[in-house]
N, C-alpha and C positions, 0 to 999 in steps of 0.2 A: 541140376542147372549146368551148363557147360559154359565156356568162355564167351560164346557168341550171346548170351544171355546177360552178360555181367557188363557193368558201367563204372568207369574210373575217372575220377579227376586227378589231374597231376599238375600242380604248380610249379611255376619256374620251368615250363615244358618248352621254352624256346630255345634253350642251348643246355650243354654239359649235361650233367646227370638227368634232369627232368626231361630233357629231349630223349636220351637215350632209352630213359624208362616209359616214356609216352610211345615211342616206336614200337619197343616190346610189346607192349600191351596190346598195342593195335594189330601187331603180327601174330599175336597170340588168340586175336578174336573179340577183345574187347571194345566196346563202343568208349569214346575216351573224350573228355572236355579237354582240352589245352590252356591253362591259365599262365599268363604272364602279363606284365606290364606294356609290353609292346605287341602289337596285334601283327605286325609284318613277319616277325620270326616265327610266331604261332602260325601263321598261314602258310610260310615254307615247309614247316614242319608236316602240316597236313597234306599239302601237295606230296612232299617226299615220300609219306607213307604208303601211298598208292591204292588207299582202301577208297570206298564210295564215300562220297560227300555226307551222308546220312549217318555214318558212324564216328565221325571226328568232329568235334566243336570248339574251334579258336574262339576264346574269349579274352579280352582284355580284362585284368583285374588286378587291383593293388592291394596286396594282403594286407598293407596297413590301415587300410579304410574299410570300416566294417560294412557300409553301404555296399562298395563294390563285391567285397565278398558275398554278401547275401543276394545280389544281382547275378553272381556267377552261378551260385547253388540254384537259383531260380531258373536259370537259363538251361541248366542240366538237366533239372527237373522238368522242364516245359519240353525239351528236347528228347530226352530218353526214358523219363516217367520213373527213374529210380537211382539209386547211387550204391555200389557194392564195396568201391575200395577208394580211400582217398591218399593219394601219396603227396604229402606236404612237404615240397622240395624248397618252397622260397619263404623268405621271412626276411626280419630286420635285426640288425643287431643292437646291442644298448649301447649308449655313448661311453667313452672309457673312462675311468676312474680317475679324479684329478692327481 
């Protein structure tokens, strides 16, 4: 299997490390689901990548919401039929101790 056959999900893909990883994976030939809270930055990353629209899937996802995460995985499966790599770059922090 070459990278043209591989599928990745990158959370936090709208900026910073997530964006850099998503763009690198797309350049390497992966099909990538771009996950993040705000759709507009994800769409900007997809446009910046220069890849065909059928290779990149921006999905608004709140990783603190189980249903949102399940929907993101379902959309990835429906669009690409598989998942090979999860780059879990988004999360939440716990409250500060008193």
